[in-house]
LOZAVEX-41776 format. One line per 10 residues: number of its first residue (from 0); their letters; for each residue x, y, z of N, C-alpha, C, O, CB. Coordinates in steps of 0.1 Angstrom, whole numbers, plus 5000, padded with zeros to 4 digits. Each point is the difference from the previous one (the first is absolute). Glycine has a CB too. Layout:
% residues N
NUM) a) X Y Z X Y Z X Y Z X Y Z X Y Z ~ ...
This chain:
% residues 224
0) myisnlstkt) 4267 0633 1019 4989 4999 4995 4989 5013 5000 4991 5000 4992 5015 4976 5014 ~ 4996 5032 5002 4993 5011 4999 5003 5008 4987 4991 5004 4992 5008 4996 5032 ~ 5014 5001 4976 5006 5008 4988 4994 4992 4986 4996 5008 4991 5029 5000 5023 ~ 4975 4980 4984 4996 4993 4990 4985 5005 4998 4997 5005 4989 5019 4974 5016 ~ 4975 5020 5004 4985 5001 4997 5000 5013 4999 4993 5003 4990 4996 4978 5022 ~ 5017 5029 4995 5000 5014 4994 5002 5003 4987 4993 5009 4994 5015 4995 5025 ~ 5002 4989 4976 5005 5003 4985 4989 4994 4991 4998 5006 4989 5029 4993 5016 ~ 4964 4991 4999 4992 4995 4992 4988 5013 5000 4994 5004 4990 5014 4969 5016 ~ 4990 5029 5005 4987 5013 5000 5002 5010 4995 4991 5004 4993 5003 4993 5023 ~ 5016 5008 4984 5005 5012 4994 5003 4998 4987 4997 5009 4992 5012 4998 5028
10) tqnliaaiir) 4995 4983 4974 5000 4998 4986 4986 5002 4995 4999 5008 4991 5020 4976 5010 ~ 4971 5010 5004 4987 5004 4993 4996 5011 4998 4989 5001 4994 5007 4985 5013 ~ 5012 5025 4998 4996 5014 5001 5007 5007 4990 4998 5011 4997 4999 4988 5027 ~ 5015 4991 4967 5006 5008 4992 4991 5002 4986 5001 5011 4993 5022 4982 5020 ~ 4970 4996 4983 4990 5000 4991 4991 5013 4999 4999 5009 4992 5003 4967 5011 ~ 4991 5023 5010 4992 5016 5001 5005 5009 5002 4994 5009 5004 4992 4985 5003 ~ 5030 5008 4990 5007 5011 5001 5001 5010 4988 5001 5012 5000 5011 4974 5015 ~ 4986 5005 4973 5005 5000 4986 4990 5013 4996 4989 4998 5005 5020 4973 4989 ~ 4992 5038 4999 4996 5009 4994 4995 4993 4984 5009 4999 4992 5006 5019 5024 ~ 4976 4978 4983 4999 4994 4986 4998 5010 4991 5005 4995 4989 4987 4985 5018
20) dpittsadva) 5003 5034 4992 5001 5007 4991 5006 5013 5001 4993 5010 5003 4991 4978 4991 ~ 5026 5012 5005 5012 5011 5006 4997 5011 4986 4994 4998 4989 5031 4981 5025 ~ 4980 5032 4990 4998 5011 4987 5012 4997 4992 5011 4999 5005 4977 5020 5007 ~ 5009 4980 4973 5013 4997 4991 5001 5011 4990 4991 5008 4998 5006 4966 5003 ~ 5013 5027 4992 4999 5008 4987 5013 4995 4993 5007 4990 5004 4979 5032 5005 ~ 5017 4987 4980 5010 4997 4991 5012 5009 5003 4998 5008 5009 4986 4985 4974 ~ 5027 5008 5011 5012 5007 5002 4998 5013 4994 5006 5010 5004 5009 4970 4997 ~ 4975 5019 4987 5003 5013 4994 4987 5007 5002 4998 5009 4992 5018 4983 4991 ~ 4975 5007 5028 4991 5009 5004 5004 5011 5007 5007 4996 5009 4981 4988 4991 ~ 5011 5029 5000 5000 5011 5006 5000 4997 5015 4991 4995 5006 4999 5016 4975
30) akdaialmsn) 5021 4994 5025 5003 4998 5014 4988 5009 5010 4998 4997 5012 5031 4999 4981 ~ 4965 5015 5000 4989 5006 5010 4990 4991 4997 4992 5000 5009 5013 5024 4994 ~ 4993 4968 4985 4985 4992 4998 4999 4988 5011 4990 4996 5007 5010 5009 4965 ~ 5017 4990 5027 5000 4989 5010 4999 5004 5015 4994 4993 5009 5021 4995 4973 ~ 4990 5024 5021 4998 5005 5013 4984 5001 5003 4995 4996 5010 5028 5017 4988 ~ 4971 4994 4991 4985 5000 5002 4990 4987 5002 4989 5000 5004 5016 5019 4983 ~ 5003 4971 5008 4992 4984 5005 5001 4999 5015 4991 4995 5007 5018 4990 4971 ~ 5002 5019 5026 5003 4997 5017 4989 5011 5004 4991 4995 5007 5039 4998 4995 ~ 4970 5016 4996 4991 5011 5007 4986 4997 4998 4993 5001 5010 5024 5016 4986 ~ 4976 4978 4993 4989 4996 4998 4998 4986 5006 4988 4998 5004 5013 5015 4976
40) arsscslasd) 5006 4980 5022 4997 4990 5006 5000 5000 5016 4996 4991 5006 5011 5000 4973 ~ 4997 5020 5027 5002 5004 5012 4987 5007 5005 4995 4999 5012 5030 5002 4984 ~ 4971 5007 4994 4988 5010 5004 4986 4993 4994 4989 5004 5004 5028 5021 4995 ~ 4983 4964 4991 4988 4997 4994 4994 4991 5009 5006 4990 5004 5002 5013 4974 ~ 4981 5000 5026 4988 4993 5008 4986 4998 4995 4991 4995 5006 5022 5013 5011 ~ 4986 4998 4969 4988 5004 4996 4991 4984 4997 4988 4999 5001 5023 5027 4988 ~ 4995 4966 5007 4996 4989 4995 4998 4988 5014 5008 4999 5008 5006 5008 4965 ~ 4976 4987 5027 4993 4992 5010 5011 4990 5002 5003 4996 5012 4973 5008 4981 ~ 5029 4990 4994 5008 4986 5003 5013 5008 5008 5003 4996 5011 4990 4986 4963 ~ 5014 5028 5019 5014 5006 5008 4995 5003 5014 5006 4997 5010 5007 5017 4967
50) latitanpiq) 4974 4992 5023 5000 5004 5020 5000 4988 5005 5007 4999 5010 4977 5021 4993 ~ 5010 4969 4992 4998 4988 5010 5017 4995 5001 5005 4997 5011 4966 4995 4981 ~ 5035 5007 4997 5013 4997 5001 5008 5006 5011 5008 4993 5008 4990 5005 4971 ~ 5000 5015 5022 5008 5010 5008 4995 4996 5016 5007 4999 5009 4993 5022 4969 ~ 4988 4978 5022 4994 4998 5012 5005 4985 5006 5002 5000 5012 4976 5017 4979 ~ 5024 4973 5002 5003 4986 5003 5015 5002 5001 5004 4995 5010 4976 4992 4977 ~ 5027 5018 5008 5015 5000 5002 5005 5014 4997 5006 5002 4989 4995 4972 5005 ~ 4997 5035 5015 5007 5012 4996 5016 5002 5002 5007 5010 4997 4971 4999 5008 ~ 5028 4979 5000 5017 5000 4996 5003 4995 4987 5010 5003 4993 4996 4993 5028 ~ 4984 4996 4977 5003 4994 4982 4999 5013 4992 5009 5005 4992 4977 4969 5009
60) adarascvlv) 5002 5031 5002 4997 5011 4991 5012 5013 4998 5003 5004 4990 4971 4989 5018 ~ 5030 5010 5002 5008 5011 5006 5018 4995 4992 5007 5007 4994 4973 4996 5036 ~ 5021 4982 4973 5010 4999 4994 5001 4997 4985 5012 5001 4995 4992 4994 5026 ~ 4985 5002 4970 4998 4998 4988 5003 5019 4995 5008 5003 4992 4971 4969 5012 ~ 5016 5035 5002 5000 5013 4997 5016 5005 5000 5003 5011 4995 4971 4991 5016 ~ 5034 4992 4996 5012 5007 5001 5012 4999 4990 5011 5005 5002 4982 4993 5020 ~ 5003 4993 4966 5010 4999 4993 4991 4996 4984 4988 4998 4999 5032 4996 5024 ~ 4989 5007 4969 4999 4997 4986 5011 4990 4997 5012 5001 5000 4977 5022 4995 ~ 5003 4964 5000 5014 4990 4994 4999 5003 4986 4989 5004 4996 5011 4975 5020 ~ 5011 5021 4976 5004 5005 4987 5002 4986 4992 5010 4993 5003 5002 5031 5006
70) ldaqqvvgil) 4980 4971 4982 5001 4986 4993 5004 5003 4985 5000 5010 4992 4980 4978 5024 ~ 5024 4999 4983 5004 4997 4984 4996 4986 4996 5006 4991 5005 5013 5025 4996 ~ 4974 4982 4992 4992 4986 4997 4998 4994 5012 5005 4988 5002 5004 5008 4976 ~ 4984 5010 5032 4996 4991 5012 5012 5000 5011 4997 4996 5011 4988 4989 4972 ~ 5026 5020 5014 5010 4999 5010 5007 5010 5006 5006 5008 4993 4996 4975 4996 ~ 4997 5020 5023 5007 5013 5007 5013 5004 4995 5010 4993 5002 4980 5001 5016 ~ 5009 5017 4975 5015 5007 4998 5004 5014 5008 5010 5007 4999 4987 4984 4976 ~ 4993 5011 5034 5001 5013 5010 4992 5001 5007 4990 4993 5000 5018 5017 4989 ~ 4993 5003 5022 4988 5000 5009 5003 5017 5002 5011 5006 4999 4987 4965 5014 ~ 4988 5035 4990 5002 5014 5005 4990 5000 5010 4988 4997 4998 5020 5016 4981
80) terdvvrlsa) 4999 4991 5033 4991 5002 5013 4997 5013 5005 5007 5010 4996 5001 4971 5011 ~ 4982 5021 5002 4998 5014 5004 5015 5005 5007 5003 5012 5001 4968 4984 5003 ~ 5036 4995 5000 5012 5006 5007 5009 5004 4992 5010 5007 5003 4987 4982 5013 ~ 5001 5006 4971 5009 5005 4988 4996 5013 4995 5009 5006 4993 4995 4971 4999 ~ 4984 5028 5010 4993 5010 4995 5005 5013 5012 5003 5011 4997 4976 4972 4989 ~ 5020 5012 5027 5004 5010 5010 5014 5004 4997 5003 5012 5002 4981 4977 5016 ~ 5026 5001 4979 5014 5001 4996 5002 5009 4990 5008 5009 5002 4996 4968 5004 ~ 4989 5023 4982 5000 5007 4988 4997 5014 5004 5008 5009 4997 4986 4972 4989 ~ 4995 5021 5021 4997 5014 5005 5009 5008 5009 5002 5012 5000 4976 4980 4997 ~ 5028 4998 5013 5007 5008 5008 5013 5004 4991 5005 5011 5003 4985 4978 5019
90) qgqtlenlrv) 5016 5003 4969 5010 5002 4992 4998 5012 4991 5010 5006 4995 4994 4971 5008 ~ 4982 5028 4995 4999 5011 4990 4998 4998 4987 5000 5008 4991 5013 5001 5023 ~ 4984 4976 4984 4998 4995 4985 4990 5004 4994 4990 4999 5008 5019 4982 4997 ~ 4986 5024 4985 4989 5002 4992 4994 4988 4994 5008 4996 4991 5000 5024 5006 ~ 4982 4973 5003 4994 4989 4994 4998 5001 4986 5001 4990 4992 4990 5007 5028 ~ 5005 5014 4975 4997 5005 4988 5006 4996 4989 5010 5006 4998 4986 5009 5012 ~ 5001 4977 4982 5008 4994 4987 5007 4987 5003 5005 4992 4992 5001 5031 5000 ~ 4993 4975 5018 5007 4985 5008 4992 4989 4996 4988 5001 4999 5020 5010 5023 ~ 4997 4978 4975 4993 4986 4999 5001 4991 5012 5008 5004 5009 4998 4997 4967 ~ 4988 4990 5026 5003 4990 5010 5012 4994 5003 5005 4998 5012 4977 4998 4983
100) sdvmsspvlt) 5023 5002 4992 5016 4994 4999 5008 5010 5005 5011 4996 5004 4986 4991 4975 ~ 5001 5026 5022 5008 5009 5004 5000 5002 5015 5009 5007 5005 4988 5003 4973 ~ 4995 4984 5030 4998 5004 5015 4998 4985 5006 5003 4999 5012 4986 5028 4985 ~ 5007 4963 4995 4999 4989 5009 5015 4993 5004 5011 5002 4995 4964 4994 4992 ~ 5022 4997 5022 5013 4992 5007 4999 4986 4993 4990 4993 4999 5010 5019 5026 ~ 5012 4985 4972 5004 4986 4990 5009 4997 5001 5009 5009 4998 4981 4994 4987 ~ 5016 4983 5018 4992 4990 5001 4991 4997 5013 5003 5005 5011 5013 4989 4971 ~ 4975 4996 5015 4990 5001 5013 5003 4984 5008 5000 4989 4995 4977 5030 4990 ~ 5024 4984 5026 4999 4986 5007 4984 4995 4998 4990 5006 5000 5031 5000 5020 ~ 4981 4980 4979 4988 4994 4997 5002 4985 5007 5011 4995 5003 4983 5021 4973
110) lqesaltdif) 4993 4978 5026 5004 4987 5009 4987 4991 4992 4989 5005 4998 5023 5006 5031 ~ 4992 4976 4968 4990 4989 4995 4991 4998 5008 5004 4999 5012 5010 4990 4976 ~ 4973 5009 5009 4989 4995 5007 5001 4987 5008 4994 4996 5010 4995 5016 4973 ~ 5020 4981 5010 5002 4986 5007 5009 5000 5012 5000 4990 5007 4997 5000 4971 ~ 5012 5020 5024 5008 5001 5012 4993 5009 5011 5006 5005 5009 5015 4993 4975 ~ 4966 5004 5014 4992 5006 5011 4997 4990 5010 4988 4996 5001 5001 5020 4983 ~ 5021 4979 5025 4997 4989 5008 5001 5006 5017 4993 4994 5008 5016 4988 4972 ~ 4999 5027 5023 5003 5005 5009 4999 5016 5003 5009 5007 4995 5002 4973 5003 ~ 4979 5025 5009 4997 5013 5002 5012 5010 5003 5002 5010 4994 4978 4980 5012 ~ 5027 5003 5006 5010 5006 5006 5012 5002 4991 5008 5009 5001 4983 4983 5020
120) avistiqqhq) 5010 4999 4969 5011 4999 4989 4997 5010 4990 5010 5004 4993 4995 4973 5010 ~ 4983 5028 4995 4998 5008 4989 5001 5012 5007 5006 5010 4994 4980 4976 4991 ~ 5011 5016 5027 5003 5013 5007 5013 5001 5002 5003 5012 5000 4977 4988 5011 ~ 5029 4993 4991 5014 5001 5003 5006 5003 4984 5011 5006 4999 4988 4976 5026 ~ 4995 5013 4964 5003 5004 4987 5000 5015 4999 5010 5007 4996 4980 4971 4994 ~ 4998 5028 5013 4996 5013 4998 5009 5011 5008 5003 5011 4995 4974 4979 5001 ~ 5027 5005 5015 5007 5009 5009 5016 4998 4994 5006 5011 4999 4975 4987 5024 ~ 5025 4992 4974 5012 4999 4996 5002 5008 4989 5011 5006 4999 4990 4973 5010 ~ 4989 5021 4980 5003 5006 4989 4994 5014 5001 4998 5006 4989 5005 4973 4999 ~ 4992 5028 5025 4994 5014 5003 4992 5002 4990 5002 5010 4994 5016 4999 5017
130) vrhlpivdrq) 4969 4982 4986 4990 5004 4990 4987 4998 5008 4999 4993 5010 5015 5001 4968 ~ 4977 5013 5016 4988 4999 5008 4990 4993 4991 4991 4995 5006 5013 5025 5008 ~ 4998 4980 4972 4992 4991 4992 5006 4987 4994 5011 5002 4995 4979 5018 5001 ~ 5005 4969 5003 5005 4987 4993 4992 4998 4992 4989 4995 5004 5020 4995 5011 ~ 4991 5011 4973 4990 4992 4989 5004 4984 5000 5012 4995 5001 4986 5029 4980 ~ 4990 4969 5018 5000 4987 4999 4997 4993 4985 4991 5002 4992 5003 5002 5032 ~ 5017 4987 4975 4999 4997 4982 4997 4985 5000 5002 4993 5010 5018 5025 4980 ~ 4976 4978 4999 4999 4982 4997 5013 4996 4995 5010 5007 5000 4965 4992 4992 ~ 5026 4990 5004 5010 4993 4994 5007 5004 4990 5011 4995 4998 4979 4991 5009 ~ 5003 5025 4983 5002 5003 4988 5004 5016 5004 5003 5007 4990 4981 4973 4996
140) ndlvglvtye) 5016 5026 5027 5005 5009 5005 4985 5012 4994 5000 5012 4997 5032 4978 5005 ~ 4959 5003 4996 4989 5009 4996 4992 5007 5013 4999 4992 5009 4997 4993 4969 ~ 4999 5026 5024 4995 5007 5012 4989 4991 5005 4993 4994 4992 5012 5029 5001 ~ 4995 4975 5020 4987 4993 5006 4994 5008 5008 4988 5001 5000 5021 4979 4999 ~ 4999 5028 5010 4994 5010 5009 5010 5008 5007 5012 5000 4996 4968 4986 5008 ~ 5017 5021 5007 5009 5007 5009 5000 4999 5014 4989 5000 5007 5010 5012 4976 ~ 5011 4989 5022 5000 4998 5017 5006 5013 5003 5006 5006 4991 4998 4968 5014 ~ 4994 5032 5008 5007 5010 5004 5004 4997 5018 4997 4989 5005 4989 5028 4974 ~ 5019 4990 5025 5007 4999 5015 4985 4998 5009 4997 4993 5009 5029 5026 4987 ~ 4967 4992 4998 4986 5000 5011 4991 4990 4996 4995 4994 5009 5005 5030 4995
150) tlrqgiqpvd) 4997 4973 4984 4992 4987 4999 5008 4988 5008 4994 4994 5009 4996 5014 4966 ~ 5020 4989 5022 5005 4988 5009 5001 5000 5015 4999 4990 5007 5013 5008 4974 ~ 4989 5017 5022 5001 4998 5017 4986 4998 5003 4998 4993 5010 5022 5023 4995 ~ 4969 4989 4989 4987 5000 5003 4997 4981 5004 4991 4997 5008 5002 5030 4972 ~ 5014 4965 5014 4999 4987 5002 5005 4995 5012 4996 4989 5003 5005 5010 4975 ~ 5007 5007 5030 5008 5001 5010 4993 5006 5017 4998 5011 5003 5021 4992 4974 ~ 4978 4985 5030 4995 5005 5011 5014 5006 5009 5010 4994 5003 4967 4986 4995 ~ 5020 5032 5006 5016 5004 5009 5003 4989 5008 5012 4996 5000 4985 5030 5002 ~ 4995 4969 5007 5007 4990 5009 5009 4990 4991 5009 4994 5004 4970 5008 5014 ~ 5016 4996 4970 5010 4988 4994 5013 5010 4997 5011 4995 5000 4969 4986 4986
160) llrlrlaqei) 5019 5031 5013 5015 5006 4997 5008 5000 5014 5012 5000 5000 4980 5016 4980 ~ 5002 4985 5028 5003 5002 5013 5009 4987 5006 5011 4999 5005 4965 5016 4997 ~ 5017 4978 4995 5008 4985 5002 5011 4992 4990 5008 4990 5002 4970 5009 5010 ~ 5021 5007 4978 5011 4995 4987 5009 5011 4997 5009 4998 4992 4974 4985 4996 ~ 5016 5030 5016 5009 5009 4995 5006 5008 5011 4993 5003 5010 4996 4996 4968 ~ 5025 5005 5020 5004 5010 5008 5003 5012 4995 5004 5002 4988 5002 4981 5024 ~ 4992 5028 4998 5000 5015 4996 5011 5000 4989 4997 5005 4989 4995 5005 5035 ~ 5022 4985 4980 5008 5007 4990 4999 4992 4988 5008 5005 4992 5008 5004 5024 ~ 4977 4981 4979 4998 4995 4988 4991 5009 4990 5001 4999 4987 5002 4978 5026 ~ 4988 5033 4994 4993 5005 4990 5000 5017 5001 4993 5007 4993 4992 4970 5008
170) mqtrvvvapp) 5025 5028 5011 5000 5014 5004 5010 5005 4986 5007 4992 4993 4989 5006 5039 ~ 5001 5016 4967 5007 5008 4992 5011 5004 5008 4998 5006 5010 4982 5000 4975 ~ 5032 4991 5009 5014 5007 5006 5004 5014 4995 5005 5008 5007 5003 4970 4993 ~ 4988 5023 4988 5003 5014 4995 4989 5010 5001 4991 4999 4990 5024 4990 4995 ~ 4983 5018 5024 4989 5011 5003 5004 5014 4995 5011 5006 5001 4982 4980 5020 ~ 4998 5018 4973 5004 5015 4997 4988 5009 5007 4988 4996 5001 5025 4998 4975 ~ 4992 5017 5027 4994 5008 5011 4997 5015 4993 5006 5005 4991 5007 4981 5028 ~ 4977 5020 4989 4996 5013 4994 4995 5007 5013 4995 4993 5009 4998 5000 4966 ~ 5009 5021 5026 4993 5006 5008 4984 5001 5001 4994 4993 4991 5027 5017 5005 ~ 4970 4996 5012 4985 5001 4997 4998 5011 4990 4991 4999 4992 5003 4994 5031
180) sasllaiaqr) 5016 5018 4977 4997 5012 4991 5003 4995 4986 4997 5008 4992 5009 5010 5025 ~ 4999 4970 4977 5002 4998 4987 4989 4999 4995 4991 4995 5007 5028 4996 4995 ~ 4980 5014 4983 4989 4998 4992 4998 4985 4995 5007 4991 5003 4997 5032 4991 ~ 4986 4976 4999 4997 4986 4995 5011 5000 4990 5009 4992 5001 4964 5005 5004 ~ 5027 5012 4984 5009 5001 4989 5014 4995 5006 5004 4990 4995 4982 5030 4993 ~ 5020 4986 5022 5014 4998 5006 5001 4985 5000 5009 4993 4994 4992 5028 5021 ~ 4986 4975 4995 5002 4986 5003 5002 4991 4990 5009 4991 5000 4979 5013 5016 ~ 5003 5000 4972 4999 4989 4988 5013 5000 4994 5006 4989 4997 4970 5015 4997 ~ 5029 5009 5005 5014 4998 4995 5010 4994 5007 5009 4993 4994 4987 5024 4995 ~ 5003 4985 5023 5009 4993 5009 4999 4980 4999 5009 4991 5000 4986 5037 5017
190) maqnrvssvv) 4993 4972 4984 4996 4986 4994 5006 4996 4989 5006 4988 4999 4974 5015 5009 ~ 5020 5007 4980 5006 4995 4989 5015 4998 4999 5005 4991 4994 4975 5020 4998 ~ 5026 4999 5015 5015 4999 5001 5004 4988 5007 5009 4992 4997 4994 5032 5003 ~ 4990 4974 5010 5005 4986 5009 4997 4988 4997 5006 4990 5003 4992 5021 5014 ~ 4988 4989 4973 4994 4986 4995 4992 4995 5011 4999 4988 5000 5019 5005 4985 ~ 4975 5013 5025 4992 4994 5012 4986 5003 4996 4996 5008 4992 5023 4996 5027 ~ 4973 4989 4987 4985 5003 4997 4994 5009 5011 4990 5006 4997 5006 4973 4991 ~ 5009 5022 5024 4995 5008 5009 5012 5011 5009 5011 4997 4998 4969 4982 5003 ~ 5018 5030 5005 5010 5008 5007 4992 5000 5017 4988 5002 5003 5022 5016 4972 ~ 4999 4980 5031 4996 5004 5016 5003 5014 5004 5011 5006 5000 4993 4971 5007
200) ivepgagiks) 4983 5028 4998 5002 5015 5003 5006 4998 5016 4996 4991 5008 4982 5021 4973 ~ 5031 4998 5022 5006 5000 5013 5000 5016 5004 5000 5011 4993 5016 4966 5003 ~ 4985 5022 5016 4999 5014 5010 5015 5006 5001 5005 4994 5010 4974 4997 5006 ~ 5027 5016 4979 5013 5002 5004 5002 5009 5013 4993 5009 5003 5011 4989 4973 ~ 5007 4998 5030 5000 5008 5012 5014 5002 5004 5008 4996 4992 4970 4996 5014 ~ 5025 5014 5006 5013 5001 5009 5006 4989 4998 4993 4990 4998 4999 5023 5019 ~ 5023 4986 4984 5009 4989 5005 4999 4990 4989 5008 4990 5002 4988 5015 5022 ~ 4997 4996 4965 4997 4987 4988 5017 5001 4994 5007 5010 4996 4958 4994 4993 ~ 5039 4982 5013 5016 4998 4995 4999 4988 4988 5009 4999 4992 5003 5007 5034 ~ 4976 4986 4974 4999 4989 4990 4982 4995 5000 4992 5001 5009 5037 4991 4995
210) iadlepiadv) 4971 5003 4982 4986 4996 4999 4995 4995 5011 4989 5004 5005 5013 4992 4974 ~ 5006 4994 5028 4993 4993 5010 4996 5006 5012 4995 4994 5010 5016 4990 4981 ~ 4992 5033 5010 4995 5011 5010 4984 5004 4996 4991 5002 5008 5036 5008 4995 ~ 4972 4990 4984 4989 5003 4996 4987 4992 5004 4999 4988 5002 5015 5020 4982 ~ 4975 5002 5017 4985 4994 5007 4993 5001 4987 4998 5011 4994 4999 4999 5033 ~ 4998 4976 4967 4992 5002 4991 4987 5002 5006 4997 4997 5011 5017 4991 4974 ~ 4977 5018 5007 4987 5008 5001 4989 4997 4993 4989 5001 5003 5023 5014 5003 ~ 4994 4979 4980 4989 4994 4990 5008 4997 4989 5012 5003 4999 4968 5011 5007 ~ 5012 4977 4984 5005 4991 4990 4992 5008 4986 4987 5001 5001 5017 4973 5016 ~ 5003 5032 4972 4993 5004 4990 5001 4997 4988 5011 5004 4995 4988 5009 5018
220) dpia) 4992 4981 4979 4998 4993 4987 4994 5008 4992 4988 4999 5001 5011 4981 5007 ~ 5006 5029 4983 4991 5011 4992 4986 4991 4993 4989 5005 4997 5035 5011 4996 ~ 4981 4970 5005 4991 4994 4990 4986 4995 5008 4990 4997 4994 5032 4996 4992 ~ 4980 5006 5031 4991 4995 5007 4987 5008 4999 4989 4997 5005 5029 4993 5011
């Protein structure tokens, strides 16, 4: 009974988690212009309406600025995220003369709005496919909005997760580590090579024989 009631309650938060005006562009736009769209969205607080939105829901505002959806006739054909930009920079790629189509990720995992019935199922889908952005589409596959791991998590009370989930269900078993002396560029390169979103900072010491012996002192995400 509790789980049923909880599902009903959290399902109501799914609609609120949708970003209805995600940043969009076309595939033939210059890559640097698409990145500028993300940068401007993150830094723009000049308009009163924008400021009100950011103040009311800073998590959604931050999530909106973290990616650009690439559309063709209102259908999602690609995505470019801030993490992609970090990866490209870490690889030493120059964005000059590149189009969005050259750097976007495609195809893109999407979810129909009619399937938004269980917030935990949506989060599970995101974790299973190791993505952070999930475009929402209608029955014709036209873009409706965007949800992210952060906007979804905002609608769940921590106590709900404690009651329903096991640590082993959500923990990351593939851990990438680095010493405190590593540069942010080196960390970004390590993230790109291992396809992870963060690196655990550990303090090396005598007698270290395996990763289990390392003592983590921080978790670094260059985008944070």
